[in-house]
Backbone bond lengths (Angstrom), bond angles and torsions (degrees), N, CA, C in turn:
res aa  C-N    CA-C-N  psi(-1)  N-CA   C-N-CA  omega(-1)  CA-C   N-CA-C  phi
1 X - - - 1.388 - - 1.544 110.60 -
2 X 1.282 118.30 136.93 1.429 123.14 -175.20 1.511 109.07 -76.52
3 X 1.318 119.37 153.84 1.440 119.57 -178.03 1.545 114.66 -66.17
4 X 1.300 115.85 -27.51 1.528 121.91 -173.98 1.462 111.79 -92.33
5 X 1.406 120.69 5.95 1.424 122.08 -173.50 1.535 108.44 -73.18
6 X 1.293 120.72 130.41 1.455 122.47 177.82 1.488 111.34 -64.63
7 X 1.320 120.43 151.83 1.418 124.26 -173.51 1.550 110.30 -73.69
8 X 1.314 120.63 -33.86 1.440 123.56 177.71 1.530 111.25 -62.45
9 X 1.357 119.15 -35.00 1.451 122.23 174.60 1.566 114.02 -62.61
10 X 1.314 110.98 -40.49 1.461 118.24 179.26 1.495 110.49 -65.07
11 X 1.395 117.56 -43.19 1.441 121.50 178.81 1.579 110.53 -61.81
12 X 1.401 117.65 -46.31 1.376 123.65 -179.71 1.522 113.63 -60.50
13 X 1.322 116.22 -38.59 1.445 122.02 177.90 1.529 109.04 -66.74
14 X 1.321 117.72 -43.38 1.445 124.78 177.65 1.532 110.22 -56.72
15 X 1.405 114.23 -50.06 1.422 122.18 -175.20 1.659 107.66 -62.10
16 X 1.332 110.65 -44.89 1.496 114.04 -178.44 1.530 111.89 -61.99
17 X 1.308 114.29 -40.45 1.516 118.98 178.78 1.483 111.61 -66.92
18 X 1.302 117.88 -38.58 1.484 123.38 177.99 1.605 108.79 -65.16
19 X 1.332 114.59 -45.22 1.477 118.82 177.45 1.569 111.33 -59.99
20 X 1.279 116.85 -44.12 1.467 120.35 -176.71 1.444 108.94 -67.72
21 X 1.315 118.35 -38.14 1.540 123.27 178.15 1.498 110.06 -61.39
22 X 1.331 115.62 -44.19 1.484 121.78 -178.77 1.486 108.74 -66.52
23 X 1.359 121.81 -42.87 1.410 123.13 178.78 1.599 110.42 -64.23
24 X 1.272 115.63 -40.99 1.518 118.56 177.94 1.571 109.75 -63.18
25 X 1.262 117.11 -40.86 1.475 121.52 178.77 1.535 111.70 -60.43
26 X 1.319 117.54 -44.11 1.436 125.23 179.10 1.563 107.64 -62.66
27 X 1.252 120.79 -47.97 1.381 128.06 -177.75 1.511 110.67 -60.87
28 X 1.413 112.34 -43.02 1.486 114.41 178.94 1.546 112.57 -71.77
29 X 1.224 116.81 -32.73 1.517 122.42 177.07 1.528 110.01 -65.67
30 X 1.317 116.73 -41.43 1.519 118.04 176.86 1.544 112.00 -71.12
31 X 1.303 115.66 -34.25 1.499 117.81 -176.49 1.575 108.60 -80.48
32 X 1.315 119.36 -35.07 1.444 121.20 -177.95 1.489 112.72 -131.26
33 X 1.381 116.30 84.65 1.382 123.66 -176.31 1.609 113.27 -60.29
34 X 1.218 116.41 154.44 1.549 120.00 -173.40 1.555 104.98 -65.13
35 X 1.298 116.43 152.63 1.475 118.59 178.50 1.545 111.74 -58.07
36 X 1.306 118.14 136.88 1.416 122.99 -178.12 1.535 113.75 87.72
37 X 1.266 115.42 -11.86 1.446 121.89 178.89 1.518 110.54 -94.46
38 X 1.343 119.08 121.27 1.454 122.69 178.52 1.541 112.44 -65.77
39 X 1.288 112.18 139.56 1.519 112.08 175.75 1.467 117.60 -58.37
40 X 1.313 113.87 -29.78 1.547 117.77 179.55 1.540 108.35 -68.06
41 X 1.294 121.07 -23.56 1.460 118.63 176.96 1.502 113.48 -71.53
42 X 1.326 112.74 -24.23 1.536 117.42 -178.46 1.447 110.36 -89.14
43 X 1.350 120.81 -35.54 1.437 123.94 -179.37 1.445 115.05 -65.62
44 X 1.337 121.80 148.10 1.451 122.62 175.01 1.516 109.39 -63.85
45 X 1.341 115.93 149.97 1.476 121.56 -174.36 1.564 110.55 -61.01
46 X 1.371 117.54 -35.51 1.454 116.94 178.36 1.495 117.34 -60.22
47 X 1.304 114.91 -34.07 1.401 121.18 179.91 1.649 109.50 -74.16
48 X 1.332 115.17 -34.14 1.419 117.65 178.98 1.513 111.96 -70.86
49 X 1.317 118.32 -33.97 1.475 117.61 -177.43 1.544 109.99 -75.88
50 X 1.244 118.57 -30.60 1.496 119.53 177.50 1.532 109.50 -65.23
51 X 1.295 118.69 -41.41 1.511 119.11 -179.63 1.448 113.18 -74.62
52 X 1.355 119.67 -23.52 1.432 120.68 -176.81 1.531 113.54 -74.89
53 X 1.259 119.19 -22.96 1.459 122.84 176.46 1.501 109.74 -84.97
54 X 1.383 119.01 123.16 1.365 120.38 175.50 1.564 107.43 -104.63
55 X 1.411 113.54 126.53 1.416 121.97 177.75 1.488 110.38 -96.79
56 X 1.359 119.83 121.67 1.415 124.52 179.82 1.468 106.34 -92.68
57 X 1.329 118.55 101.10 1.466 125.88 177.82 1.569 105.39 -85.10
58 X 1.343 109.58 148.47 1.465 115.93 176.56 1.531 108.79 -72.04
59 X 1.292 115.05 146.85 1.495 119.91 171.31 1.569 108.11 -72.78
60 X 1.300 118.68 155.65 1.480 118.92 -177.93 1.521 105.02 -138.57
61 X 1.366 112.55 132.85 1.476 112.01 177.39 1.579 104.36 -148.18
62 X 1.448 112.66 138.72 1.414 117.95 176.66 1.592 108.26 -117.30
63 X 1.253 114.97 132.70 1.487 121.00 174.26 1.486 110.81 -103.39
64 X 1.319 113.48 143.47 1.505 120.68 176.14 1.553 108.27 -113.29
65 X 1.269 114.24 131.81 1.568 120.91 174.00 1.479 104.27 -130.98
66 X 1.373 119.38 112.42 1.484 125.90 175.12 1.507 114.39 -121.38
67 X 1.387 110.76 19.76 1.446 112.22 -176.66 1.538 104.61 -124.87
68 X 1.382 117.16 155.34 1.391 125.72 177.26 1.512 115.44 -92.56
69 X 1.299 117.08 7.76 1.497 120.94 -177.44 1.526 109.97 -78.71
70 X 1.352 117.33 119.92 1.454 121.88 -178.89 1.610 110.89 -54.96
71 X 1.344 115.63 -34.05 1.495 118.41 179.28 1.459 112.61 -63.51
72 X 1.328 117.11 -39.82 1.491 121.37 179.59 1.564 104.58 -67.00
73 X 1.334 116.32 -45.04 1.461 116.18 -177.70 1.504 112.45 -61.39
74 X 1.313 117.63 -43.00 1.454 120.98 -179.18 1.557 108.09 -64.74
75 X 1.305 118.70 -39.81 1.454 120.53 177.67 1.559 108.20 -59.67
76 X 1.296 115.67 -49.77 1.480 118.86 -177.31 1.493 111.43 -60.71
77 X 1.313 119.13 -46.22 1.384 124.24 178.73 1.590 111.48 -62.53
78 X 1.317 116.80 -40.10 1.423 118.62 173.21 1.538 114.73 -64.45
79 X 1.269 114.71 -37.10 1.508 120.04 -178.73 1.595 105.81 -67.22
80 X 1.321 117.25 -43.45 1.491 116.40 179.14 1.446 115.94 -63.75
81 X 1.390 115.15 -37.60 1.456 118.15 175.13 1.521 110.16 -66.94
82 X 1.244 119.93 -41.31 1.434 123.56 -178.10 1.550 108.54 -61.07
83 X 1.349 118.89 -44.11 1.448 123.38 179.44 1.540 107.19 -58.30
84 X 1.338 115.78 -49.83 1.437 116.96 -174.77 1.658 108.73 -66.37
85 X 1.256 115.20 -38.51 1.504 119.72 -179.32 1.616 109.00 -61.76
86 X 1.317 113.83 -44.87 1.414 119.67 -176.82 1.507 115.06 -69.14
87 X 1.289 114.45 -42.14 1.512 120.67 -173.93 1.528 113.46 -99.81
88 X 1.367 116.23 -18.34 1.447 119.16 -174.36 1.480 111.37 95.31
89 X 1.310 118.69 128.58 1.480 121.08 -173.18 1.509 109.88 -62.13
90 X 1.305 119.90 -32.10 1.458 121.27 -179.03 1.514 114.43 -81.23
91 X 1.381 114.05 -1.99 1.521 118.26 178.18 1.492 117.90 -111.39
92 X 1.332 113.95 9.16 1.383 120.25 -176.66 1.570 112.45 -147.06
93 X 1.374 114.28 133.89 1.455 117.25 173.17 1.605 109.06 -99.29
94 X 1.256 112.82 122.91 1.486 118.12 -175.31 1.511 105.94 -117.76
95 X 1.327 116.82 130.02 1.449 123.51 179.30 1.527 106.49 -132.99
96 X 1.444 114.94 136.59 1.428 121.62 173.38 1.516 109.00 -112.49
97 X 1.327 117.91 120.56 1.423 123.84 179.69 1.508 107.60 -103.22
98 X 1.339 118.20 125.93 1.527 123.82 -175.09 1.458 107.77 -121.41
99 X 1.359 115.32 135.02 1.481 118.81 175.71 1.579 105.10 -161.11
100 X 1.352 114.95 174.70 1.468 120.70 179.26 1.562 108.23 65.47
101 X 1.282 114.71 -153.00 1.457 122.16 -178.41 1.592 115.31 -57.22
102 X 1.354 113.84 -18.85 1.459 115.61 177.38 1.553 113.87 -69.49
103 X 1.288 116.91 -23.41 1.484 122.22 -172.22 1.560 108.69 -58.37
104 X 1.277 123.59 -26.07 1.497 124.05 -178.67 1.530 106.72 -66.29
105 X 1.261 120.47 -26.76 1.464 120.64 179.64 1.543 114.35 -75.57
106 X 1.260 115.98 -4.64 1.432 119.80 171.76 1.570 114.95 -100.27
107 X 1.343 112.51 3.61 1.449 119.86 175.53 1.503 110.25 -70.26
108 X 1.364 115.32 151.34 1.453 122.18 -175.83 1.595 113.15 -49.46
109 X 1.355 116.23 -38.53 1.479 120.57 -174.17 1.566 111.52 -95.27
110 X 1.261 118.33 17.47 1.450 123.41 -176.74 1.557 111.63 -63.18
111 X 1.406 115.43 145.85 1.416 119.63 173.99 1.443 117.84 -63.35
112 X 1.397 114.89 -22.26 1.476 118.14 176.87 1.511 112.76 -110.78
113 X 1.253 116.06 17.46 1.481 120.10 -179.43 1.447 115.49 -56.53
114 X 1.369 117.81 -43.18 1.428 117.39 178.25 1.478 116.33 -65.73
115 X 1.293 115.38 -32.74 1.525 120.31 179.30 1.546 105.01 -74.51
116 X 1.268 120.79 -36.32 1.465 118.42 178.30 1.561 109.90 -65.68
117 X 1.360 117.79 -39.17 1.454 119.88 -179.33 1.553 104.68 -66.57
118 X 1.321 120.56 -42.13 1.499 122.66 178.40 1.547 113.69 -55.05
119 X 1.390 113.07 -43.07 1.440 120.23 178.37 1.555 111.01 -62.78
120 X 1.300 117.15 -45.58 1.443 123.57 177.64 1.605 107.99 -58.74
121 X 1.279 115.84 -45.41 1.515 121.19 -179.12 1.493 107.58 -64.54
122 X 1.312 122.36 -27.57 1.472 125.65 179.47 1.514 110.77 -84.29
123 X 1.348 121.09 -6.18 1.437 121.73 176.38 1.434 112.86 113.15
124 X 1.329 123.29 3.18 1.504 124.78 179.33 1.500 108.94 -81.57
125 X 1.279 117.47 130.61 1.444 120.18 177.87 1.502 106.90 -92.92
126 X 1.409 115.82 119.09 1.405 118.72 -177.71 1.508 106.28 -111.54
127 X 1.353 114.64 130.49 1.489 117.65 -177.09 1.563 110.84 -129.35
128 X 1.339 116.05 137.92 1.393 118.79 173.53 1.429 116.10 -104.92
129 X 1.378 117.73 144.71 1.465 123.73 -178.78 1.469 111.19 -71.14
130 X 1.302 123.52 120.39 1.455 128.36 178.41 1.589 110.01 -69.16
131 X 1.340 115.68 -31.11 1.508 115.34 178.03 1.559 108.42 -63.93
132 X 1.279 121.41 -42.81 1.369 124.20 -179.95 1.508 111.58 -70.21
133 X 1.297 115.85 -36.89 1.510 118.15 177.68 1.545 107.76 -60.95
134 X 1.341 114.86 -46.94 1.462 120.64 -178.32 1.514 110.64 -61.54
135 X 1.338 117.51 -41.52 1.516 120.21 179.89 1.578 112.31 -65.62
136 X 1.354 113.82 -32.69 1.482 120.66 -179.84 1.517 110.16 -97.23
137 X 1.273 119.52 9.71 1.566 125.43 168.73 1.581 102.59 61.25
138 X 1.335 117.16 42.00 1.518 119.07 172.73 1.449 108.42 -102.74
139 X 1.319 113.48 148.30 1.443 119.70 172.25 1.505 113.22 -118.66
140 X 1.291 119.83 169.69 1.401 122.85 -176.10 1.523 110.26 -64.76
141 X 1.296 120.15 -22.45 1.481 123.53 174.44 1.571 111.42 -68.76
142 X 1.361 116.58 -23.84 1.398 118.55 -178.50 1.528 107.94 -82.94
143 X 1.196 122.71 -12.76 1.493 125.63 -172.84 1.494 112.86 -95.91
144 X 1.341 115.27 165.49 1.418 123.32 173.11 1.560 104.89 -64.17
145 X 1.407 110.15 141.61 1.425 119.68 -178.68 1.553 114.89 -63.18
146 X 1.283 115.55 -24.58 1.487 123.90 -175.38 1.527 113.04 -80.10
147 X 1.267 118.15 -12.04 1.482 123.71 -169.75 1.491 108.93 -84.52
148 X 1.384 116.89 141.63 1.402 123.07 172.88 1.555 107.90 -100.93
149 X 1.328 116.39 177.75 1.432 119.64 -175.62 1.643 112.83 -134.02
150 X 1.311 115.05 148.12 1.410 118.10 172.71 1.575 106.45 -131.09
151 X 1.251 119.29 155.24 1.508 119.60 -177.89 1.555 113.16 -63.55
152 X 1.372 114.79 -37.48 1.437 119.40 -175.37 1.592 106.16 -145.71
153 X 1.323 114.63 122.40 1.390 116.98 178.89 1.469 117.41 -65.77
154 X 1.318 121.54 -41.07 1.381 125.40 175.91 1.545 112.22 -60.52
155 X 1.301 116.20 -42.85 1.483 121.56 178.38 1.485 109.18 -63.93
156 X 1.380 119.61 -39.30 1.445 121.21 174.35 1.526 113.94 -57.66
157 X 1.297 112.93 -43.02 1.483 119.26 177.14 1.565 111.83 -61.18
158 X 1.315 114.96 -42.00 1.459 119.59 179.56 1.501 111.93 -65.31
159 X 1.329 115.73 -41.16 1.456 121.44 178.75 1.494 108.97 -66.20
160 X 1.283 121.90 -45.83 1.448 122.35 -178.64 1.559 111.31 -65.69
161 X 1.283 120.70 -36.89 1.370 122.30 175.50 1.507 113.16 -65.34
162 X 1.313 114.25 -39.86 1.466 116.94 176.64 1.562 114.20 -68.37
163 X 1.381 116.10 -21.15 1.410 120.16 173.22 1.518 114.30 -89.68
164 X 1.316 115.95 7.65 1.407 121.79 168.98 1.620 115.90 96.82
165 X 1.332 112.49 11.44 1.426 116.68 177.44 1.485 110.51 -72.61
166 X 1.387 119.96 145.55 1.410 124.41 172.43 1.486 103.19 -79.99
167 X 1.335 113.72 149.34 1.408 124.65 -175.49 1.489 110.40 -111.23
168 X 1.397 115.75 124.31 1.463 121.01 177.61 1.483 110.60 -127.69
169 X 1.303 117.41 130.23 1.465 124.07 173.27 1.612 106.92 -126.30
170 X 1.388 115.42 98.27 1.419 116.96 -179.56 1.544 111.72 -69.68
């Protein structure tokens, strides 16, 4: 301390140092509870109630099929059924996005049409890309009645991934 320092400045500095030391001790006590003391005893009650509630969110998965190969389609349909069987239909949202050459497998006379309808009946959301339909001169009348539609299949996949959906391409 310099000889010309006013006494009130010394007192203010000491008060500040004492306040900082007390704040540091409180932070340390909250971060590192004493041995034998549960951390929940130190935390505020509001924080403890938030962590005690477990929220069971649904799992989410989006499948992409852009091929016209029936083997690929059957694999994808089997995968979707397996996911629902393993997790429970009510605990998982499953969507199938179809575009490109795969769109023909959603036509009314498709070789996998019955299986697609079964998947929809089981809770799978099946959507066709309208861009692809337009390019192939297909209308909704050409398609299975159970199918839904999105403006662009690739954009739908992007949106689903952004929403936290797992992405599967069999």
